[in-house]
C-alpha positions in Angstrom: 148.2 43.8 -40.1 147.2 45.6 -37.0 145.8 49.2 -37.5 148.2 51.7 -36.0 146.6 53.8 -33.2 147.3 57.0 -35.1 145.4 55.7 -38.1 142.5 54.6 -36.0 142.3 58.0 -34.4 142.3 59.7 -37.9 139.5 57.4 -39.1 137.4 58.1 -36.0 137.6 61.8 -36.7 137.2 61.6 -40.4 134.3 59.1 -40.3 132.7 60.7 -37.3 132.7 57.4 -35.3 130.0 55.9 -37.6 129.8 53.3 -40.3 130.6 54.9 -43.7 128.2 52.6 -45.4 124.9 52.6 -43.3 125.8 55.7 -41.2 125.1 53.9 -37.9 126.9 55.6 -35.0 128.9 53.8 -32.3 126.4 55.2 -29.8 123.4 53.7 -31.5 124.9 50.2 -32.1 126.7 50.1 -28.8 129.9 48.6 -30.4 133.2 50.0 -31.4 133.4 50.4 -35.2 135.6 48.0 -37.1 138.3 49.2 -39.5 137.6 47.9 -43.0 140.1 47.7 -45.9 138.2 49.0 -48.9 140.6 47.0 -51.1 141.0 43.9 -48.9 144.3 43.0 -47.3 143.9 39.6 -49.0 144.5 41.2 -52.3 147.3 43.5 -51.0 145.1 46.4 -50.0 147.3 48.7 -47.9 146.6 49.8 -44.4 146.4 53.5 -45.2 143.8 56.3 -44.6 142.9 56.2 -48.3 142.1 52.4 -48.2 140.5 52.1 -44.7 137.3 53.3 -43.1 135.1 52.7 -40.1 132.3 50.2 -40.5 129.7 48.6 -38.2 129.8 44.9 -37.4 126.9 44.2 -39.7 128.3 45.9 -42.8 131.7 44.5 -42.2 130.6 40.9 -41.9 128.4 41.3 -45.1 131.1 43.1 -47.1 133.9 40.7 -46.2 136.4 40.8 -49.1 133.8 42.0 -51.7 134.8 44.8 -54.0 131.9 44.5 -56.5 128.4 43.2 -56.6 125.4 43.0 -58.9 123.2 46.0 -59.4 119.6 44.5 -58.9 118.2 46.9 -61.5 120.6 46.5 -64.5 122.0 43.0 -63.6 125.5 44.4 -64.2 128.4 43.7 -61.8 129.6 47.1 -60.5 132.2 48.2 -58.0 130.9 48.8 -54.5 130.5 52.4 -53.1 134.0 53.7 -52.2 133.5 55.7 -49.0 136.8 57.6 -49.2 136.5 58.6 -52.9 132.8 59.1 -53.2 130.0 61.0 -51.3 127.3 59.0 -49.6 124.5 61.4 -50.6 125.5 60.9 -54.3 124.7 57.2 -54.1 122.1 56.8 -51.3 119.0 58.4 -49.8 116.8 57.6 -46.8 113.3 56.2 -47.3 110.5 58.6 -46.2 110.4 57.0 -42.7 114.2 57.1 -42.5 114.5 53.3 -41.8 115.7 52.1 -45.2 118.7 53.1 -47.3 117.8 53.4 -51.0 120.6 53.1 -53.6 120.1 55.8 -56.3 123.0 54.7 -58.5 124.1 51.3 -59.7 126.9 51.3 -57.1 124.5 52.4 -54.4 122.0 49.7 -55.2 124.7 47.0 -55.4 126.2 48.1 -52.1 122.8 48.1 -50.3 122.2 44.6 -51.5 125.7 43.2 -50.9 126.0 44.6 -47.4 122.4 43.8 -46.4 122.0 47.4 -45.3 118.3 47.0 -44.8 118.1 43.8 -42.9 115.0 43.5 -40.7 117.0 43.8 -37.4 118.7 47.0 -38.3 115.4 48.4 -39.7 113.7 47.8 -36.4 116.6 49.5 -34.6 116.5 52.5 -37.0 112.8 52.8 -36.2 113.6 53.2 -32.5 116.5 55.6 -33.3 114.2 57.8 -35.4 111.6 57.9 -32.7 114.2 58.9 -30.2 115.6 61.6 -32.6 119.0 59.9 -32.9 118.7 59.0 -36.6 119.5 59.7 -39.4 122.6 61.9 -39.2 121.9 65.5 -40.3 125.1 66.0 -42.3 
């Protein structure tokens, strides 16, 4: 189902034109953010503000239709981070050099792994963004 323009505009404002998972901005990645269904359309997830969010290409491709993943610490399958219902800072922190996302909860760790949020390409890009003062977001 196509995303209505009014919903896209709402998401762009709410999500601050950045990926809700890795916090990459449109300006840094140079691509328009995708609209992700948190509960996928394939399992009847609705196209509503409560079930959609902005994501970068990398996180969107890795997430696909996943709703859960294995926590690498406990080995338990847990739900992925829910960006509309949960706060990013409760589940993730930045590494000291600000190039890696560290999951601090089971959901955070599982999400980092499932979405490949620290892949080498994005880490190299983050290093440049940090050097330029464009990363990480301050809020």
